Jmol script that loads the backbone (N, CA, C; Angstrom):
load data "model"
ATOM      1  N   UNK A   1     166.400  16.865-177.717  1.00  0.00           N
ATOM      2  CA  UNK A   1     166.459  17.279-176.333  1.00  0.00           C
ATOM      3  C   UNK A   1     166.668  18.795-176.277  1.00  0.00           C
ATOM      4  N   UNK A   2     165.861  19.479-175.484  1.00  0.00           N
ATOM      5  CA  UNK A   2     165.988  20.924-175.300  1.00  0.00           C
ATOM      6  C   UNK A   2     166.822  21.187-174.061  1.00  0.00           C
ATOM      7  N   UNK A   3     167.658  22.225-174.138  1.00  0.00           N
ATOM      8  CA  UNK A   3     168.557  22.564-173.057  1.00  0.00           C
ATOM      9  C   UNK A   3     168.220  23.962-172.547  1.00  0.00           C
ATOM     10  N   UNK A   4     168.017  24.097-171.237  1.00  0.00           N
ATOM     11  CA  UNK A   4     167.705  25.379-170.612  1.00  0.00           C
ATOM     12  C   UNK A   4     168.659  25.630-169.460  1.00  0.00           C
ATOM     13  N   UNK A   5     168.846  26.911-169.127  1.00  0.00           N
ATOM     14  CA  UNK A   5     169.653  27.310-167.992  1.00  0.00           C
ATOM     15  C   UNK A   5     168.760  28.004-166.980  1.00  0.00           C
ATOM     16  N   UNK A   6     168.809  27.565-165.741  1.00  0.00           N
ATOM     17  CA  UNK A   6     168.056  28.175-164.649  1.00  0.00           C
ATOM     18  C   UNK A   6     169.053  28.906-163.763  1.00  0.00           C
ATOM     19  N   UNK A   7     169.042  30.231-163.815  1.00  0.00           N
ATOM     20  CA  UNK A   7     169.964  31.060-163.051  1.00  0.00           C
ATOM     21  C   UNK A   7     169.237  31.566-161.811  1.00  0.00           C
ATOM     22  N   UNK A   8     169.793  31.311-160.638  1.00  0.00           N
ATOM     23  CA  UNK A   8     169.164  31.707-159.384  1.00  0.00           C
ATOM     24  C   UNK A   8     170.117  32.629-158.647  1.00  0.00           C
ATOM     25  N   UNK A   9     169.662  33.850-158.358  1.00  0.00           N
ATOM     26  CA  UNK A   9     170.459  34.840-157.644  1.00  0.00           C
ATOM     27  C   UNK A   9     169.880  35.023-156.248  1.00  0.00           C
ATOM     28  N   UNK A  10     170.687  34.774-155.248  1.00  0.00           N
ATOM     29  CA  UNK A  10     170.288  34.953-153.858  1.00  0.00           C
ATOM     30  C   UNK A  10     170.832  36.277-153.362  1.00  0.00           C
ATOM     31  N   UNK A  11     169.955  37.173-152.939  1.00  0.00           N
ATOM     32  CA  UNK A  11     170.388  38.392-152.285  1.00  0.00           C
ATOM     33  C   UNK A  11     170.041  38.262-150.806  1.00  0.00           C
ATOM     34  N   UNK A  12     170.311  39.290-150.042  1.00  0.00           N
ATOM     35  CA  UNK A  12     170.086  39.195-148.605  1.00  0.00           C
ATOM     36  C   UNK A  12     168.606  39.018-148.275  1.00  0.00           C
ATOM     37  N   UNK A  13     167.724  39.687-149.018  1.00  0.00           N
ATOM     38  CA  UNK A  13     166.302  39.643-148.692  1.00  0.00           C
ATOM     39  C   UNK A  13     165.423  39.088-149.800  1.00  0.00           C
ATOM     40  N   UNK A  14     165.989  38.627-150.896  1.00  0.00           N
ATOM     41  CA  UNK A  14     165.162  38.216-152.020  1.00  0.00           C
ATOM     42  C   UNK A  14     165.859  37.109-152.808  1.00  0.00           C
ATOM     43  N   UNK A  15     165.074  36.433-153.657  1.00  0.00           N
ATOM     44  CA  UNK A  15     165.596  35.395-154.543  1.00  0.00           C
ATOM     45  C   UNK A  15     165.047  35.664-155.934  1.00  0.00           C
ATOM     46  N   UNK A  16     165.920  35.683-156.947  1.00  0.00           N
ATOM     47  CA  UNK A  16     165.520  35.925-158.319  1.00  0.00           C
ATOM     48  C   UNK A  16     165.771  34.672-159.148  1.00  0.00           C
ATOM     49  N   UNK A  17     164.813  34.318-160.016  1.00  0.00           N
ATOM     50  CA  UNK A  17     164.936  33.161-160.897  1.00  0.00           C
ATOM     51  C   UNK A  17     164.848  33.637-162.336  1.00  0.00           C
ATOM     52  N   UNK A  18     165.788  33.198-163.169  1.00  0.00           N
ATOM     53  CA  UNK A  18     165.773  33.501-164.599  1.00  0.00           C
ATOM     54  C   UNK A  18     165.949  32.198-165.356  1.00  0.00           C
ATOM     55  N   UNK A  19     165.027  31.890-166.249  1.00  0.00           N
ATOM     56  CA  UNK A  19     165.122  30.710-167.089  1.00  0.00           C
ATOM     57  C   UNK A  19     165.422  31.166-168.506  1.00  0.00           C
ATOM     58  N   UNK A  20     166.536  30.687-169.061  1.00  0.00           N
ATOM     59  CA  UNK A  20     166.924  31.065-170.416  1.00  0.00           C
ATOM     60  C   UNK A  20     167.157  29.814-171.247  1.00  0.00           C
ATOM     61  N   UNK A  21     167.074  29.987-172.576  1.00  0.00           N
ATOM     62  CA  UNK A  21     167.444  28.876-173.453  1.00  0.00           C
ATOM     63  C   UNK A  21     168.945  28.952-173.709  1.00  0.00           C
ATOM     64  N   UNK A  22     169.472  28.075-174.551  1.00  0.00           N
ATOM     65  CA  UNK A  22     170.919  28.038-174.758  1.00  0.00           C
ATOM     66  C   UNK A  22     171.428  29.241-175.534  1.00  0.00           C
ATOM     67  N   UNK A  23     170.543  29.996-176.186  1.00  0.00           N
ATOM     68  CA  UNK A  23     170.951  31.217-176.886  1.00  0.00           C
ATOM     69  C   UNK A  23     171.024  32.418-175.943  1.00  0.00           C
ATOM     70  N   UNK A  24     170.447  32.298-174.750  1.00  0.00           N
ATOM     71  CA  UNK A  24     170.446  33.385-173.784  1.00  0.00           C
ATOM     72  C   UNK A  24     169.164  34.192-173.777  1.00  0.00           C
ATOM     73  N   UNK A  25     168.146  33.762-174.511  1.00  0.00           N
ATOM     74  CA  UNK A  25     166.868  34.469-174.528  1.00  0.00           C
ATOM     75  C   UNK A  25     166.087  34.132-173.259  1.00  0.00           C
ATOM     76  N   UNK A  26     165.616  35.167-172.562  1.00  0.00           N
ATOM     77  CA  UNK A  26     164.921  34.979-171.289  1.00  0.00           C
ATOM     78  C   UNK A  26     163.513  34.459-171.545  1.00  0.00           C
ATOM     79  N   UNK A  27     163.173  33.370-170.868  1.00  0.00           N
ATOM     80  CA  UNK A  27     161.840  32.777-170.982  1.00  0.00           C
ATOM     81  C   UNK A  27     161.006  33.138-169.763  1.00  0.00           C
ATOM     82  N   UNK A  28     161.576  32.974-168.568  1.00  0.00           N
ATOM     83  CA  UNK A  28     160.882  33.310-167.313  1.00  0.00           C
ATOM     84  C   UNK A  28     161.839  34.136-166.466  1.00  0.00           C
ATOM     85  N   UNK A  29     161.323  35.233-165.884  1.00  0.00           N
ATOM     86  CA  UNK A  29     162.072  36.009-164.905  1.00  0.00           C
ATOM     87  C   UNK A  29     161.121  36.336-163.772  1.00  0.00           C
ATOM     88  N   UNK A  30     161.406  35.856-162.590  1.00  0.00           N
ATOM     89  CA  UNK A  30     160.536  36.068-161.425  1.00  0.00           C
ATOM     90  C   UNK A  30     161.381  36.378-160.203  1.00  0.00           C
ATOM     91  N   UNK A  31     160.749  37.037-159.232  1.00  0.00           N
ATOM     92  CA  UNK A  31     161.389  37.254-157.938  1.00  0.00           C
ATOM     93  C   UNK A  31     160.430  36.822-156.840  1.00  0.00           C
ATOM     94  N   UNK A  32     160.996  36.474-155.705  1.00  0.00           N
ATOM     95  CA  UNK A  32     160.195  36.017-154.577  1.00  0.00           C
ATOM     96  C   UNK A  32     159.371  37.165-154.003  1.00  0.00           C
ATOM     97  N   UNK A  33     159.805  38.398-154.221  1.00  0.00           N
ATOM     98  CA  UNK A  33     159.099  39.566-153.702  1.00  0.00           C
ATOM     99  C   UNK A  33     157.721  39.770-154.317  1.00  0.00           C
ATOM    100  N   UNK A  34     157.489  39.224-155.523  1.00  0.00           N
ATOM    101  CA  UNK A  34     156.172  39.345-156.158  1.00  0.00           C
ATOM    102  C   UNK A  34     155.106  38.585-155.387  1.00  0.00           C
ATOM    103  N   UNK A  35     155.511  37.520-154.704  1.00  0.00           N
ATOM    104  CA  UNK A  35     154.583  36.642-154.007  1.00  0.00           C
ATOM    105  C   UNK A  35     154.276  37.123-152.594  1.00  0.00           C
ATOM    106  N   UNK A  36     155.076  38.046-152.093  1.00  0.00           N
ATOM    107  CA  UNK A  36     154.991  38.455-150.697  1.00  0.00           C
ATOM    108  C   UNK A  36     153.698  39.194-150.382  1.00  0.00           C
ATOM    109  N   UNK A  37     153.141  38.870-149.244  1.00  0.00           N
ATOM    110  CA  UNK A  37     151.987  39.586-148.713  1.00  0.00           C
ATOM    111  C   UNK A  37     152.515  40.567-147.675  1.00  0.00           C
ATOM    112  N   UNK A  38     151.996  41.778-147.681  1.00  0.00           N
ATOM    113  CA  UNK A  38     152.513  42.828-146.822  1.00  0.00           C
ATOM    114  C   UNK A  38     152.407  42.433-145.347  1.00  0.00           C
ATOM    115  N   UNK A  39     153.493  42.619-144.637  1.00  0.00           N
ATOM    116  CA  UNK A  39     153.518  42.321-143.216  1.00  0.00           C
ATOM    117  C   UNK A  39     154.031  40.927-142.879  1.00  0.00           C
ATOM    118  N   UNK A  40     154.240  40.070-143.878  1.00  0.00           N
ATOM    119  CA  UNK A  40     154.745  38.721-143.631  1.00  0.00           C
ATOM    120  C   UNK A  40     156.191  38.602-144.090  1.00  0.00           C
ATOM    121  N   UNK A  41     156.894  37.646-143.515  1.00  0.00           N
ATOM    122  CA  UNK A  41     158.277  37.411-143.920  1.00  0.00           C
ATOM    123  C   UNK A  41     158.309  36.738-145.281  1.00  0.00           C
ATOM    124  N   UNK A  42     159.347  37.068-146.060  1.00  0.00           N
ATOM    125  CA  UNK A  42     159.467  36.555-147.418  1.00  0.00           C
ATOM    126  C   UNK A  42     160.097  35.168-147.466  1.00  0.00           C
ATOM    127  N   UNK A  43     161.066  34.925-146.632  1.00  0.00           N
ATOM    128  CA  UNK A  43     161.893  33.732-146.759  1.00  0.00           C
ATOM    129  C   UNK A  43     161.455  32.620-145.807  1.00  0.00           C
ATOM    130  N   UNK A  44     160.201  32.211-145.905  1.00  0.00           N
ATOM    131  CA  UNK A  44     159.723  31.079-145.130  1.00  0.00           C
ATOM    132  C   UNK A  44     159.594  29.870-146.052  1.00  0.00           C
ATOM    133  N   UNK A  45     159.519  28.684-145.466  1.00  0.00           N
ATOM    134  CA  UNK A  45     159.465  27.461-146.262  1.00  0.00           C
ATOM    135  C   UNK A  45     158.227  27.402-147.150  1.00  0.00           C
ATOM    136  N   UNK A  46     157.088  27.850-146.634  1.00  0.00           N
ATOM    137  CA  UNK A  46     155.863  27.801-147.433  1.00  0.00           C
ATOM    138  C   UNK A  46     155.941  28.749-148.628  1.00  0.00           C
ATOM    139  N   UNK A  47     156.543  29.928-148.442  1.00  0.00           N
ATOM    140  CA  UNK A  47     156.712  30.855-149.560  1.00  0.00           C
ATOM    141  C   UNK A  47     157.656  30.283-150.604  1.00  0.00           C
ATOM    142  N   UNK A  48     158.726  29.633-150.159  1.00  0.00           N
ATOM    143  CA  UNK A  48     159.688  29.065-151.100  1.00  0.00           C
ATOM    144  C   UNK A  48     159.053  27.955-151.930  1.00  0.00           C
ATOM    145  N   UNK A  49     158.274  27.080-151.282  1.00  0.00           N
ATOM    146  CA  UNK A  49     157.621  25.990-152.007  1.00  0.00           C
ATOM    147  C   UNK A  49     156.606  26.505-153.013  1.00  0.00           C
ATOM    148  N   UNK A  50     155.741  27.423-152.601  1.00  0.00           N
ATOM    149  CA  UNK A  50     154.722  27.941-153.523  1.00  0.00           C
ATOM    150  C   UNK A  50     155.354  28.727-154.661  1.00  0.00           C
ATOM    151  N   UNK A  51     156.457  29.418-154.388  1.00  0.00           N
ATOM    152  CA  UNK A  51     157.165  30.153-155.434  1.00  0.00           C
ATOM    153  C   UNK A  51     157.702  29.200-156.499  1.00  0.00           C
ATOM    154  N   UNK A  52     158.316  28.117-156.064  1.00  0.00           N
ATOM    155  CA  UNK A  52     158.844  27.132-157.017  1.00  0.00           C
ATOM    156  C   UNK A  52     157.727  26.450-157.791  1.00  0.00           C
ATOM    157  N   UNK A  53     156.715  25.981-157.092  1.00  0.00           N
ATOM    158  CA  UNK A  53     155.653  25.219-157.747  1.00  0.00           C
ATOM    159  C   UNK A  53     154.850  26.085-158.711  1.00  0.00           C
ATOM    160  N   UNK A  54     154.598  27.332-158.351  1.00  0.00           N
ATOM    161  CA  UNK A  54     153.785  28.178-159.227  1.00  0.00           C
ATOM    162  C   UNK A  54     154.550  28.627-160.470  1.00  0.00           C
ATOM    163  N   UNK A  55     155.865  28.840-160.355  1.00  0.00           N
ATOM    164  CA  UNK A  55     156.620  29.371-161.484  1.00  0.00           C
ATOM    165  C   UNK A  55     157.259  28.306-162.365  1.00  0.00           C
ATOM    166  N   UNK A  56     157.598  27.170-161.812  1.00  0.00           N
ATOM    167  CA  UNK A  56     158.306  26.156-162.582  1.00  0.00           C
ATOM    168  C   UNK A  56     157.450  24.924-162.877  1.00  0.00           C
ATOM    169  N   UNK A  57     156.163  24.985-162.601  1.00  0.00           N
ATOM    170  CA  UNK A  57     155.282  23.842-162.823  1.00  0.00           C
ATOM    171  C   UNK A  57     155.110  23.540-164.312  1.00  0.00           C
ATOM    172  N   UNK A  58     155.206  24.549-165.157  1.00  0.00           N
ATOM    173  CA  UNK A  58     155.046  24.338-166.596  1.00  0.00           C
ATOM    174  C   UNK A  58     156.203  23.531-167.194  1.00  0.00           C
ATOM    175  N   UNK A  59     157.347  23.495-166.521  1.00  0.00           N
ATOM    176  CA  UNK A  59     158.491  22.738-167.020  1.00  0.00           C
ATOM    177  C   UNK A  59     158.325  21.234-166.808  1.00  0.00           C
ATOM    178  N   UNK A  60     157.531  20.845-165.821  1.00  0.00           N
ATOM    179  CA  UNK A  60     157.364  19.425-165.513  1.00  0.00           C
ATOM    180  C   UNK A  60     156.607  18.688-166.610  1.00  0.00           C
ATOM    181  N   UNK A  61     155.873  19.402-167.442  1.00  0.00           N
ATOM    182  CA  UNK A  61     155.069  18.785-168.504  1.00  0.00           C
ATOM    183  C   UNK A  61     155.967  18.229-169.601  1.00  0.00           C
ATOM    184  N   UNK A  62     157.040  18.947-169.926  1.00  0.00           N
ATOM    185  CA  UNK A  62     157.917  18.564-171.026  1.00  0.00           C
ATOM    186  C   UNK A  62     158.767  17.359-170.636  1.00  0.00           C
ATOM    187  N   UNK A  63     158.844  16.394-171.506  1.00  0.00           N
ATOM    188  CA  UNK A  63     159.614  15.179-171.238  1.00  0.00           C
ATOM    189  C   UNK A  63     161.033  15.281-171.754  1.00  0.00           C
ATOM    190  N   UNK A  64     161.224  15.910-172.907  1.00  0.00           N
ATOM    191  CA  UNK A  64     162.521  15.956-173.582  1.00  0.00           C
ATOM    192  C   UNK A  64     163.240  17.262-173.225  1.00  0.00           C
ATOM    193  N   UNK A  65     163.547  17.448-171.942  1.00  0.00           N
ATOM    194  CA  UNK A  65     164.042  18.727-171.454  1.00  0.00           C
ATOM    195  C   UNK A  65     165.097  18.487-170.372  1.00  0.00           C
ATOM    196  N   UNK A  66     166.208  19.204-170.452  1.00  0.00           N
ATOM    197  CA  UNK A  66     167.250  19.148-169.430  1.00  0.00           C
ATOM    198  C   UNK A  66     167.602  20.562-168.994  1.00  0.00           C
ATOM    199  N   UNK A  67     167.876  20.731-167.701  1.00  0.00           N
ATOM    200  CA  UNK A  67     168.122  22.053-167.132  1.00  0.00           C
ATOM    201  C   UNK A  67     169.466  22.065-166.412  1.00  0.00           C
ATOM    202  N   UNK A  68     170.292  23.079-166.730  1.00  0.00           N
ATOM    203  CA  UNK A  68     171.510  23.370-165.979  1.00  0.00           C
ATOM    204  C   UNK A  68     171.143  24.424-164.944  1.00  0.00           C
ATOM    205  N   UNK A  69     171.401  24.173-163.682  1.00  0.00           N
ATOM    206  CA  UNK A  69     171.071  25.111-162.604  1.00  0.00           C
ATOM    207  C   UNK A  69     172.349  25.807-162.163  1.00  0.00           C
ATOM    208  N   UNK A  70     172.312  27.157-162.156  1.00  0.00           N
ATOM    209  CA  UNK A  70     173.450  27.951-161.700  1.00  0.00           C
ATOM    210  C   UNK A  70     173.007  28.804-160.516  1.00  0.00           C
ATOM    211  N   UNK A  71     173.703  28.683-159.408  1.00  0.00           N
ATOM    212  CA  UNK A  71     173.391  29.437-158.197  1.00  0.00           C
ATOM    213  C   UNK A  71     174.437  30.519-157.989  1.00  0.00           C
ATOM    214  N   UNK A  72     173.996  31.669-157.479  1.00  0.00           N
ATOM    215  CA  UNK A  72     174.926  32.765-157.209  1.00  0.00           C
ATOM    216  C   UNK A  72     174.428  33.556-156.013  1.00  0.00           C
ATOM    217  N   UNK A  73     175.325  33.926-155.129  1.00  0.00           N
ATOM    218  CA  UNK A  73     174.983  34.743-153.979  1.00  0.00           C
ATOM    219  C   UNK A  73     174.826  33.931-152.709  1.00  0.00           C
ATOM    220  N   UNK A  74     174.603  34.645-151.610  1.00  0.00           N
ATOM    221  CA  UNK A  74     174.448  34.018-150.302  1.00  0.00           C
ATOM    222  C   UNK A  74     173.144  34.480-149.675  1.00  0.00           C
ATOM    223  N   UNK A  75     172.510  33.573-148.960  1.00  0.00           N
ATOM    224  CA  UNK A  75     171.235  33.863-148.323  1.00  0.00           C
ATOM    225  C   UNK A  75     171.071  32.875-147.184  1.00  0.00           C
ATOM    226  N   UNK A  76     170.274  33.241-146.179  1.00  0.00           N
ATOM    227  CA  UNK A  76     170.101  32.327-145.053  1.00  0.00           C
ATOM    228  C   UNK A  76     169.232  31.126-145.415  1.00  0.00           C
ATOM    229  N   UNK A  77     168.441  31.210-146.475  1.00  0.00           N
ATOM    230  CA  UNK A  77     167.586  30.091-146.870  1.00  0.00           C
ATOM    231  C   UNK A  77     168.045  29.443-148.176  1.00  0.00           C
ATOM    232  N   UNK A  78     169.309  29.603-148.519  1.00  0.00           N
ATOM    233  CA  UNK A  78     169.827  29.061-149.776  1.00  0.00           C
ATOM    234  C   UNK A  78     169.805  27.535-149.790  1.00  0.00           C
ATOM    235  N   UNK A  79     170.197  26.920-148.685  1.00  0.00           N
ATOM    236  CA  UNK A  79     170.246  25.464-148.614  1.00  0.00           C
ATOM    237  C   UNK A  79     168.843  24.857-148.721  1.00  0.00           C
ATOM    238  N   UNK A  80     167.875  25.446-148.044  1.00  0.00           N
ATOM    239  CA  UNK A  80     166.495  24.943-148.085  1.00  0.00           C
ATOM    240  C   UNK A  80     165.911  25.115-149.484  1.00  0.00           C
ATOM    241  N   UNK A  81     166.173  26.262-150.101  1.00  0.00           N
ATOM    242  CA  UNK A  81     165.650  26.532-151.439  1.00  0.00           C
ATOM    243  C   UNK A  81     166.208  25.559-152.467  1.00  0.00           C
ATOM    244  N   UNK A  82     167.519  25.293-152.422  1.00  0.00           N
ATOM    245  CA  UNK A  82     168.107  24.357-153.389  1.00  0.00           C
ATOM    246  C   UNK A  82     167.615  22.937-153.147  1.00  0.00           C
ATOM    247  N   UNK A  83     167.348  22.583-151.898  1.00  0.00           N
ATOM    248  CA  UNK A  83     166.794  21.255-151.618  1.00  0.00           C
ATOM    249  C   UNK A  83     165.398  21.119-152.231  1.00  0.00           C
ATOM    250  N   UNK A  84     164.550  22.134-152.050  1.00  0.00           N
ATOM    251  CA  UNK A  84     163.214  22.113-152.660  1.00  0.00           C
ATOM    252  C   UNK A  84     163.310  22.071-154.186  1.00  0.00           C
ATOM    253  N   UNK A  85     164.238  22.838-154.731  1.00  0.00           N
ATOM    254  CA  UNK A  85     164.406  22.900-156.185  1.00  0.00           C
ATOM    255  C   UNK A  85     164.819  21.549-156.759  1.00  0.00           C
ATOM    256  N   UNK A  86     165.782  20.899-156.123  1.00  0.00           N
ATOM    257  CA  UNK A  86     166.240  19.611-156.629  1.00  0.00           C
ATOM    258  C   UNK A  86     165.197  18.512-156.444  1.00  0.00           C
ATOM    259  N   UNK A  87     164.399  18.592-155.398  1.00  0.00           N
ATOM    260  CA  UNK A  87     163.304  17.630-155.237  1.00  0.00           C
ATOM    261  C   UNK A  87     162.226  17.847-156.287  1.00  0.00           C
ATOM    262  N   UNK A  88     161.971  19.107-156.601  1.00  0.00           N
ATOM    263  CA  UNK A  88     160.913  19.434-157.556  1.00  0.00           C
ATOM    264  C   UNK A  88     161.325  19.102-158.993  1.00  0.00           C
ATOM    265  N   UNK A  89     162.571  19.359-159.355  1.00  0.00           N
ATOM    266  CA  UNK A  89     163.050  19.153-160.728  1.00  0.00           C
ATOM    267  C   UNK A  89     164.074  18.027-160.822  1.00  0.00           C
ATOM    268  N   UNK A  90     163.952  16.990-159.998  1.00  0.00           N
ATOM    269  CA  UNK A  90     165.016  15.996-159.940  1.00  0.00           C
ATOM    270  C   UNK A  90     165.216  15.231-161.238  1.00  0.00           C
ATOM    271  N   UNK A  91     164.167  14.938-162.004  1.00  0.00           N
ATOM    272  CA  UNK A  91     164.361  14.206-163.258  1.00  0.00           C
ATOM    273  C   UNK A  91     164.750  15.118-164.415  1.00  0.00           C
ATOM    274  N   UNK A  92     164.593  16.431-164.251  1.00  0.00           N
ATOM    275  CA  UNK A  92     164.946  17.378-165.311  1.00  0.00           C
ATOM    276  C   UNK A  92     166.329  17.987-165.136  1.00  0.00           C
ATOM    277  N   UNK A  93     166.881  17.935-163.930  1.00  0.00           N
ATOM    278  CA  UNK A  93     168.150  18.596-163.643  1.00  0.00           C
ATOM    279  C   UNK A  93     169.312  17.843-164.270  1.00  0.00           C
ATOM    280  N   UNK A  94     170.124  18.569-165.041  1.00  0.00           N
ATOM    281  CA  UNK A  94     171.278  17.995-165.718  1.00  0.00           C
ATOM    282  C   UNK A  94     172.551  18.245-164.918  1.00  0.00           C
ATOM    283  N   UNK A  95     172.696  19.458-164.395  1.00  0.00           N
ATOM    284  CA  UNK A  95     173.863  19.781-163.576  1.00  0.00           C
ATOM    285  C   UNK A  95     173.522  20.923-162.625  1.00  0.00           C
ATOM    286  N   UNK A  96     174.347  21.077-161.588  1.00  0.00           N
ATOM    287  CA  UNK A  96     174.175  22.127-160.585  1.00  0.00           C
ATOM    288  C   UNK A  96     175.533  22.771-160.337  1.00  0.00           C
ATOM    289  N   UNK A  97     175.601  24.089-160.535  1.00  0.00           N
ATOM    290  CA  UNK A  97     176.849  24.832-160.362  1.00  0.00           C
ATOM    291  C   UNK A  97     176.592  25.971-159.385  1.00  0.00           C
ATOM    292  N   UNK A  98     177.500  26.136-158.419  1.00  0.00           N
ATOM    293  CA  UNK A  98     177.396  27.239-157.463  1.00  0.00           C
ATOM    294  C   UNK A  98     178.509  28.227-157.760  1.00  0.00           C
ATOM    295  N   UNK A  99     178.156  29.414-158.259  1.00  0.00           N
ATOM    296  CA  UNK A  99     179.133  30.436-158.633  1.00  0.00           C
ATOM    297  C   UNK A  99     179.319  31.499-157.554  1.00  0.00           C
ATOM    298  N   UNK A 100     179.035  31.156-156.310  1.00  0.00           N
ATOM    299  CA  UNK A 100     179.188  32.121-155.223  1.00  0.00           C
ATOM    300  C   UNK A 100     180.661  32.323-154.911  1.00  0.00           C
ATOM    301  N   UNK A 101     181.044  33.559-154.787  1.00  0.00           N
ATOM    302  CA  UNK A 101     182.425  33.872-154.466  1.00  0.00           C
ATOM    303  C   UNK A 101     182.584  33.977-152.955  1.00  0.00           C
ATOM    304  N   UNK A 102     183.520  33.215-152.422  1.00  0.00           N
ATOM    305  CA  UNK A 102     183.845  33.331-151.006  1.00  0.00           C
ATOM    306  C   UNK A 102     184.816  34.497-150.845  1.00  0.00           C
ATOM    307  N   UNK A 103     184.621  35.277-149.809  1.00  0.00           N
ATOM    308  CA  UNK A 103     185.532  36.391-149.596  1.00  0.00           C
ATOM    309  C   UNK A 103     186.867  35.860-149.103  1.00  0.00           C
ATOM    310  N   UNK A 104     187.933  36.424-149.624  1.00  0.00           N
ATOM    311  CA  UNK A 104     189.269  36.000-149.241  1.00  0.00           C
ATOM    312  C   UNK A 104     189.979  37.148-148.542  1.00  0.00           C
ATOM    313  N   UNK A 105     189.393  37.617-147.469  1.00  0.00           N
ATOM    314  CA  UNK A 105     189.996  38.712-146.719  1.00  0.00           C
ATOM    315  C   UNK A 105     191.188  38.174-145.940  1.00  0.00           C
ATOM    316  N   UNK A 106     192.318  38.775-146.163  1.00  0.00           N
ATOM    317  CA  UNK A 106     193.514  38.362-145.440  1.00  0.00           C
ATOM    318  C   UNK A 106     193.631  39.123-144.137  1.00  0.00           C
ATOM    319  N   UNK A 107     194.774  39.031-143.520  1.00  0.00           N
ATOM    320  CA  UNK A 107     195.017  39.769-142.285  1.00  0.00           C
ATOM    321  C   UNK A 107     195.171  41.243-142.616  1.00  0.00           C
ATOM    322  N   UNK A 108     194.578  42.063-141.817  1.00  0.00           N
ATOM    323  CA  UNK A 108     194.623  43.497-142.038  1.00  0.00           C
ATOM    324  C   UNK A 108     195.723  44.104-141.163  1.00  0.00           C
ATOM    325  N   UNK A 109     196.489  45.007-141.730  1.00  0.00           N
ATOM    326  CA  UNK A 109     197.549  45.677-140.977  1.00  0.00           C
ATOM    327  C   UNK A 109     196.903  46.644-139.989  1.00  0.00           C
ATOM    328  N   UNK A 110     197.390  46.585-138.743  1.00  0.00           N
ATOM    329  CA  UNK A 110     196.833  47.477-137.727  1.00  0.00           C
ATOM    330  C   UNK A 110     197.160  48.925-138.045  1.00  0.00           C
ATOM    331  N   UNK A 111     196.191  49.787-137.809  1.00  0.00           N
ATOM    332  CA  UNK A 111     196.437  51.224-138.010  1.00  0.00           C
ATOM    333  C   UNK A 111     197.307  51.753-136.896  1.00  0.00           C
ATOM    334  N   UNK A 112     198.153  52.730-137.244  1.00  0.00           N
ATOM    335  CA  UNK A 112     198.972  53.382-136.223  1.00  0.00           C
ATOM    336  C   UNK A 112     198.083  54.266-135.364  1.00  0.00           C
ATOM    337  N   UNK A 113     198.287  54.172-134.076  1.00  0.00           N
ATOM    338  CA  UNK A 113     197.465  54.942-133.170  1.00  0.00           C
ATOM    339  C   UNK A 113     197.971  56.382-133.107  1.00  0.00           C
ATOM    340  N   UNK A 114     197.051  57.317-133.254  1.00  0.00           N
ATOM    341  CA  UNK A 114     197.419  58.736-133.195  1.00  0.00           C
ATOM    342  C   UNK A 114     197.034  59.303-131.833  1.00  0.00           C
ATOM    343  N   UNK A 115     197.897  60.102-131.294  1.00  0.00           N
ATOM    344  CA  UNK A 115     197.625  60.734-129.994  1.00  0.00           C
ATOM    345  C   UNK A 115     197.412  62.216-130.163  1.00  0.00           C
TER     346      UNK A 115
END
end "model"
wireframe off; spacefill off
backbone 0.3
color backbone group
């Protein structure tokens, strides 16, 4: 059985995918911005589906393969993208980890007003 890690980084305007083996050697590195046509929005459902299918279709051929998926960052289309990803790779996915850090901003002390 071969083991791969799929690292997905969500930024405000883009999504990056990195596929590595267990040694950390990069096999695939892609961004959603490569697929974008000038003047159109990047984060639409059709762009997300074609991005996944075009870049990860070669993984569906292998039978003896398991993938650990690691998510990082926040994006407005993160939930839709992970749903498409899990539907597309459902028999290959071994685990799913979300490493997004939630901000822990506490109460801020009011500034003294200057006159």
